[in-house]
C-alpha positions in Angstrom: -113.2 61.8 -131.4 -110.5 60.5 -133.7 -107.9 63.2 -133.2 -105.1 61.1 -134.5 -106.8 60.6 -137.9 -105.4 62.7 -140.7 -108.8 62.6 -142.3 -110.4 64.3 -139.2 -107.5 66.8 -139.1 -108.2 67.8 -142.7 -111.9 68.2 -141.9 -111.1 70.4 -138.8 -108.6 72.5 -140.8 -111.2 73.0 -143.6 -113.8 74.1 -141.1 -111.4 76.5 -139.5 -110.7 78.1 -142.9 -114.3 79.3 -142.7 -113.8 80.6 -139.2 -110.4 82.3 -139.0 -109.0 83.5 -135.7 -109.0 87.3 -135.4 -107.1 90.0 -133.5 -108.8 90.8 -130.2 -107.7 94.2 -129.0 -104.1 95.6 -129.2 -103.1 93.0 -131.7 -103.5 89.9 -129.6 -103.7 87.0 -132.0 -104.2 83.3 -131.8 -103.3 80.9 -134.6 -105.7 78.3 -135.8 -105.5 75.5 -133.2 -104.9 71.8 -133.8 -105.9 68.9 -131.6 -103.2 66.5 -130.7 -102.3 63.8 -128.1 -105.8 62.3 -127.6 -106.1 59.9 -124.7 -109.2 57.7 -125.0 -108.5 56.1 -121.6 -109.1 59.3 -119.6 -110.9 61.2 -122.4 -108.7 64.3 -122.9 -106.8 65.9 -125.7 -104.4 68.8 -126.2 -105.5 72.0 -128.0 -102.3 73.4 -129.5 -101.8 77.0 -130.8 -99.6 80.1 -130.7 -100.6 83.3 -129.0 -99.0 86.7 -129.5 -99.6 90.2 -128.3 -97.9 93.6 -128.0 -97.0 96.0 -125.2 -96.7 93.2 -122.6 -94.8 93.4 -119.3 -94.0 91.7 -116.0 -92.3 93.5 -113.1 -92.1 93.2 -109.3 -95.6 94.6 -108.9 -97.8 93.0 -111.5 -98.1 91.7 -115.1 -100.4 91.5 -118.0 -101.7 88.1 -119.2 -103.9 86.5 -121.9 -107.1 85.0 -120.6 -107.5 82.1 -122.9 -110.6 79.9 -123.3 -111.8 77.3 -125.8 -115.1 76.8 -127.5 -116.1 73.7 -129.4 -118.8 72.9 -131.9 -120.2 69.3 -131.7 -122.8 67.2 -133.4 -125.6 69.7 -132.5 -123.9 72.5 -134.5 -123.7 74.8 -131.5 -120.7 76.3 -129.8 -120.1 75.1 -126.2 -117.5 76.1 -123.6 -114.7 73.5 -123.2 -113.6 72.3 -119.8 -109.9 72.6 -119.3 -107.8 71.0 -116.6 -107.5 72.9 -113.4 -104.1 71.4 -112.8 -101.3 73.6 -114.1 -98.9 70.8 -114.9 -101.4 69.2 -117.3 -100.9 72.2 -119.7 -97.7 72.8 -121.7 -96.3 76.3 -121.3 -93.8 77.5 -123.9 -90.4 78.7 -122.7 -90.7 82.1 -121.0 -94.3 81.7 -120.1 -96.4 80.5 -117.2 -99.9 79.0 -117.4 -102.2 79.3 -114.5 -105.6 77.6 -114.9 -108.8 78.8 -113.2 -110.1 76.4 -110.6 -113.4 75.9 -112.5 -111.7 74.8 -115.7 -113.2 77.6 -117.8 -109.9 79.1 -119.0 -106.2 79.8 -118.2 -104.0 82.8 -117.8 -100.8 82.8 -119.9 -98.2 85.4 -119.0 -94.4 86.0 -118.8 -92.5 83.8 -116.3 -89.8 86.4 -115.6 -89.7 90.2 -115.6 -89.5 92.0 -118.9 -91.5 94.0 -121.5 -92.2 94.1 -125.2 -94.1 91.8 -127.5 -95.0 88.2 -126.6 -95.0 85.2 -128.9 -95.7 82.0 -127.1 -95.6 79.2 -129.7 -97.1 75.7 -129.3 -99.1 76.3 -126.2 -100.9 73.1 -125.3 -104.1 73.2 -123.2 -105.4 70.0 -121.7 -109.1 69.7 -122.7 -111.2 67.2 -120.6 -113.6 66.5 -123.4 -115.2 63.6 -121.6 -116.3 66.0 -118.9 -118.2 67.9 -121.6 -120.0 64.8 -122.8 -118.0 64.6 -126.0 -117.4 61.0 -127.2 -114.0 59.6 -128.3 -115.2 59.3 -131.9 -117.2 62.6 -132.2 -116.2 65.1 -134.9 -115.7 68.5 -133.4 -114.5 72.0 -134.3 -112.6 74.1 -131.8 -111.8 77.8 -131.5 -109.5 79.5 -129.1 -110.3 83.0 -127.8 -107.8 85.3 -126.0 -108.4 88.5 -124.0 -105.7 90.8 -122.6 -105.9 91.1 -118.8 -103.9 92.8 -116.1 -103.1 91.3 -112.7 -104.0 93.6 -109.7 -102.2 92.2 -106.7 -103.5 92.0 -103.1 -103.1 95.2 -101.3 -104.8 97.8 -99.1 -106.1 100.9 -101.0 -108.2 104.0 -100.8 -111.6 104.9 -102.3 -112.4 108.6 -102.6 -109.8 111.2 -103.0 -110.7 113.7 -100.2 -111.7 116.6 -102.4 -114.5 118.8 -101.0 -115.8 119.6 -104.5 -119.6 119.0 -104.2 -119.9 118.0 -107.9 -117.5 115.1 -107.4 -119.7 112.7 -105.5 -117.5 110.0 -104.0 -116.8 107.5 -101.3 -115.6 108.8 -97.9 -114.6 107.9 -94.4 -117.9 108.1 -92.6 -119.5 111.5 -93.0 -116.1 113.2 -93.4 -114.5 114.2 -96.7 -111.5 111.9 -96.1 -110.7 108.9 -98.3 -111.6 105.5 -96.9 -109.0 102.8 -96.8 -110.0 99.2 -97.7 -107.8 96.9 -95.6 -109.4 93.5 -96.2 -112.3 91.6 -97.6 -114.3 91.5 -94.3 -117.8 92.8 -93.8 -118.3 96.6 -93.9 -120.9 98.9 -92.6 -122.0 101.5 -95.2 -123.3 104.8 -94.1 -123.6 106.3 -90.6 -121.2 108.8 -89.0 -118.5 106.5 -87.7 -115.1 106.9 -89.3 -114.8 103.1 -89.4 -117.8 103.0 -91.8 -117.7 103.5 -95.6 -119.8 106.5 -96.4 -120.7 108.3 -99.7 -121.3 111.9 -100.7 -123.6 111.4 -103.6 -126.7 113.5 -102.9 -128.8 110.6 -101.8 -128.4 108.2 -104.7 -127.4 105.3 -102.5 -129.7 103.6 -100.1 -127.2 104.4 -97.3 -126.4 107.8 -95.8 -125.5 109.5 -92.5 -128.6 108.3 -90.8 -129.2 105.0 -92.7 -126.7 102.2 -92.6 -126.4 99.0 -94.7 -124.2 96.0 -94.5 -121.7 95.0 -97.2 -121.1 91.3 -96.7 -117.7 89.7 -96.8 -118.5 87.8 -100.0 -118.8 91.0 -102.0 -115.4 91.6 -103.8 -114.0 94.7 -102.3 -110.7 94.9 -104.3 -108.3 94.0 -101.5 -107.7 90.5 -102.7 -105.9 90.0 -106.0 -108.0 90.0 -109.2 -107.6 90.4 -113.0 -109.1 93.2 -115.0 -109.4 93.5 -118.7 -106.7 95.7 -120.0 -109.1 97.4 -122.4 -112.8 97.9 -122.8 -114.5 95.2 -124.9 -113.6 96.0 -128.5 -116.0 95.8 -131.4 -114.0 93.0 -132.9 -114.2 91.0 -129.6 -118.0 91.6 -129.4 -118.5 90.5 -133.1 -116.6 87.3 -132.3 -118.9 86.8 -129.3 -122.0 87.3 -131.4 -120.8 84.8 -134.0 -120.4 82.1 -131.3 -124.1 82.4 -130.2 -127.3 81.0 -131.7 -129.2 83.3 -134.0 -131.8 84.0 -131.2 -129.1 84.8 -128.7 -127.2 87.0 -131.1 -130.2 89.0 -132.1 -130.9 89.7 -128.4 -127.3 90.9 -127.8 -126.8 92.8 -131.1 -127.3 96.6 -130.8 -128.1 97.1 -134.5 -127.0 100.7 -134.4 -125.1 103.1 -136.7 -123.4 106.3 -135.9 -121.3 107.3 -132.9 -118.5 105.1 -134.2 -120.4 101.8 -134.0 -119.2 99.6 -136.9 -120.7 96.1 -136.2 -123.0 94.8 -138.9 -124.4 91.5 -139.9 -124.5 89.8 -143.3 -125.8 86.4 -143.9 -125.9 85.7 -140.2 -122.2 86.6 -139.8 -121.2 89.6 -137.6 -118.2 91.7 -138.4 -116.7 95.1 -137.3 -115.1 97.4 -139.8 -113.2 99.0 -136.9 -112.5 95.9 -134.8 -109.9 97.6 -132.5 -112.3 100.4 -131.5 -114.0 100.1 -128.1 -117.5 98.7 -128.3 -120.3 101.1 -127.4 -124.1 100.6 -127.2 -123.5 98.0 -124.5 -126.3 97.7 -121.9 -125.8 95.9 -118.6 -127.3 92.7 -120.0 -124.8 92.8 -122.9 -121.8 93.3 -120.7 -122.9 90.6 -118.2 -123.6 88.2 -121.0 -120.2 88.7 -122.5 -118.6 88.0 -119.1 -120.7 84.9 -118.6 -119.8 83.6 -122.1 -116.1 84.2 -121.5 -115.9 82.7 -118.1 -115.2 86.1 -116.5 -117.3 88.3 -114.1 -118.1 92.0 -113.8 -115.8 94.1 -111.5 -117.2 96.1 -108.6 -116.9 99.9 -108.2 -114.4 99.3 -105.3 -112.3 97.2 -107.6 -112.5 99.9 -110.2 -110.9 102.5 -107.9 -108.2 99.9 -106.9 -107.5 99.2 -110.6 -107.0 103.0 -111.1 -104.9 104.2 -108.2 -103.4 101.0 -106.8 -102.1 101.2 -103.3 -101.1 104.9 -103.7 -102.3 107.8 -101.5 -105.1 109.5 -103.4 -104.5 112.7 -105.3 -107.4 115.2 -105.1 -109.3 115.3 -108.4 -106.9 112.7 -110.0 -107.6 110.8 -113.2 -106.8 107.2 -113.7 -103.1 108.0 -114.5 -102.6 109.6 -111.0 -102.4 113.3 -111.9 -104.8 116.1 -112.6 -103.3 116.8 -116.1 -105.6 115.9 -119.0 -105.4 116.5 -122.7 -108.4 116.0 -124.9 -108.2 114.0 -128.1 -109.8 115.9 -131.0 -108.6 114.0 -134.1 -106.5 111.2 -135.6 -103.1 110.6 -137.2 -103.4 108.0 -139.9 -106.6 106.2 -141.0 -109.2 105.9 -138.3 -110.4 102.3 -137.9 -107.2 100.8 -139.3 -105.9 99.7 -135.9 -102.7 101.8 -136.2 -104.2 105.3 -136.0 -102.8 107.6 -133.4 -104.4 110.5 -131.4 -104.1 114.2 -132.1 -103.1 116.6 -130.8 -99.7 115.3 -129.7 -99.9 114.6 -126.0 -103.6 113.7 -126.0 -104.4 111.1 -123.3 -108.1 111.1 -122.9 -111.3 111.0 -125.1 -113.7 113.2 -123.2 -115.9 116.3 -123.4 -117.4 115.4 -126.8 -114.2 116.0 -128.7 -115.0 113.2 -131.2 -118.6 112.1 -130.6 -117.4 108.4 -130.6 -115.1 106.0 -128.9 -111.6 105.4 -130.1 -109.2 102.5 -130.6 -108.4 100.6 -127.4 -105.0 101.5 -126.1 -104.6 104.4 -128.6 -102.5 106.5 -126.3 -99.9 103.9 -125.3 -96.6 103.1 -127.0 -93.7 101.0 -125.9 -92.0 104.1 -124.3 -94.9 106.3 -123.2 -95.2 107.4 -119.6 -98.2 106.5 -117.5 -99.7 109.9 -117.9 -99.1 110.1 -121.6 -100.6 106.6 -122.1 -103.6 107.4 -120.0 -102.8 104.3 -118.0 -103.8 103.3 -114.5 -101.2 102.5 -111.7 -101.3 98.8 -112.9 -101.2 99.5 -116.6 -105.0 99.3 -117.4 -106.1 101.6 -120.2 -109.0 104.0 -120.6 -110.3 103.8 -117.1 -110.9 107.5 -117.5 -112.7 108.5 -120.6 -113.6 106.9 -123.9 -116.6 104.8 -122.7 -118.2 104.6 -119.3 -117.5 101.2 -117.7 -120.3 99.1 -116.2 -119.6 98.0 -112.7 -121.4 96.3 -109.8 -122.4 99.0 -107.3 -122.9 99.2 -103.5 -125.9 101.5 -103.6 -128.7 99.0 -103.6 -129.3 95.5 -102.3 -129.1 93.8 -105.7 -125.6 95.1 -106.3 -124.5 94.2 -102.7 -125.7 90.7 -103.3 -122.9 90.1 -105.8 -120.5 87.4 -104.5 -118.0 87.3 -107.3 -119.1 84.1 -109.1 -117.6 83.6 -112.5 -119.5 82.9 -115.7 -119.7 79.2 -116.8 -119.3 80.0 -120.5 -123.0 79.3 -121.3 -125.9 81.7 -121.7 -129.6 81.0 -121.5 -131.6 80.4 -124.6 -132.4 84.1 -125.0 -128.8 85.2 -124.7 -128.8 86.4 -121.1 -126.3 85.7 -118.4 -127.5 83.1 -115.9 -125.1 83.3 -113.0 -126.3 83.3 -109.4 -125.9 86.5 -107.3 -125.1 88.6 -110.4 -127.0 91.9 -111.0 -130.3 91.6 -112.7 -130.6 91.6 -116.5 -132.6 94.8 -116.1 -129.4 96.5 -115.0 -130.4 96.9 -111.4 -127.3 96.4 -109.3 -125.0 98.0 -111.9 -123.8 101.5 -112.5 -121.3 103.5 -114.5 -117.8 104.7 -113.6 -114.9 106.4 -115.4 -116.7 109.0 -117.5 -116.8 108.8 -121.3 -116.2 110.7 -124.5 -119.3 112.8 -124.0 -118.8 113.9 -120.4 -116.8 116.8 -118.9 -113.4 116.4 -117.2 -114.7 116.1 -113.7 -116.7 112.9 -114.6 -113.5 111.3 -115.8 -112.0 111.4 -112.3 -111.2 108.1 -110.5 -113.5 108.8 -107.5 -116.4 110.4 -109.3 -119.7 108.5 -108.6 -122.2 110.9 -110.1 -123.3 108.2 -112.5 -122.8 105.1 -110.3 -126.5 104.8 -110.0 -127.4 105.9 -113.5 -130.4 104.0 -114.8 -128.3 101.9 -117.2 -131.0 99.5 -117.8 -131.5 96.9 -120.5 -130.8 99.2 -123.5 -127.3 100.1 -124.6 -126.1 103.7 -124.7 -123.9 105.2 -127.3 -121.3 106.2 -124.8 -121.2 103.1 -122.6 -119.0 100.0 -122.8 -117.9 97.2 -120.5 -114.8 95.4 -119.2 -114.8 92.1 -117.2 -112.6 90.7 -114.5 -111.6 87.5 -112.8 -110.8 86.7 -109.2 -107.1 86.0 -108.8 -106.6 82.2 -109.1 
């Protein structure tokens, strides 16, 4: 791999001209990377680029970050996941930023090194790629692409699931067979069901396989949300999903492509290249296998329904019937200001903070309610600053209500799918969708389904087929 050769550099830049980097939700952008500083002795090189995004912050509680990973195309003409160094000091972080690599080498988190807010522009990031580990030779010709996804850090803390309401429609977790919220105080083993107030119960009309008379065990390995984790700031966007499809083989992509129209779905394929005419819109028609495959490909993992509630309310005392922004106030979006699909459109009426109750019959732009000065309620944001956890699209999560879901141990994707385009990670939910469910409501459902603690659809037969009102967002255990 002759990275120092001007001839190779010209080839790489020429190839990149055919595969430009694109925005990936709320204007996160990565410049075309270059390869520099090759070391043939230890078989590594540096992948250099600039990453920018808007509406960033860091405070005493948490921060947002870019999850950055690298794909390379080698002699076989296929895209593979690059192995980055797991040692932070091997990477070069620009002034004002911190780089924290994952222990498995599948990616890094880049975020502010000090408290602040506004737009980020981190120039000349250099990531240490151990190409020898990936079986790439020193003289091989390769093409690399850098991908970035906005994430939010959710710190370690105790939290509650369930909000204590006695509303029979609002199925939710509870403390034993009471109507009280249940506090998660660690990652240790839990007993599900039964009547003891030390057990995690559920009031869901028998959908789970545990109840007042039947108990189950939730093992310590199941991510309960107490420990720190990252969650995607937005649902997977249509632009992100198109980029994903373009990095797969034709067979894999055809398996993962919904091939739909209507309900705001804008992804199409021409000459084997996928594109979205509204790339910033949340991606619908995602079945469980689609969301799981995306997470595996990106080096992420699905989040659990316990982590979902933590991501919404944080460590705060539950408010009965609350939405993800911590109050019971909700204003339905019914239209747009500006051009829909442009990436700059706003919501109408003024004050709208949720897409629900079939006001639009389609998902909207990721982060549409947030501005640099909007309040949490006005932005429709969770306690930690995660967007659209109530409304827009239902989010696929790993559930507690059956043994397949409870078998999840939080393993991360390795960046590679099987030949058919399916995730292939041990102890993940089945590609049939068993072990997954839906949380957070969506643009079609009524207001009560948008509530943080509502589990009416947590055991919905999500299955292998995508639904027009369902999306996905991934997560990552805190490194």
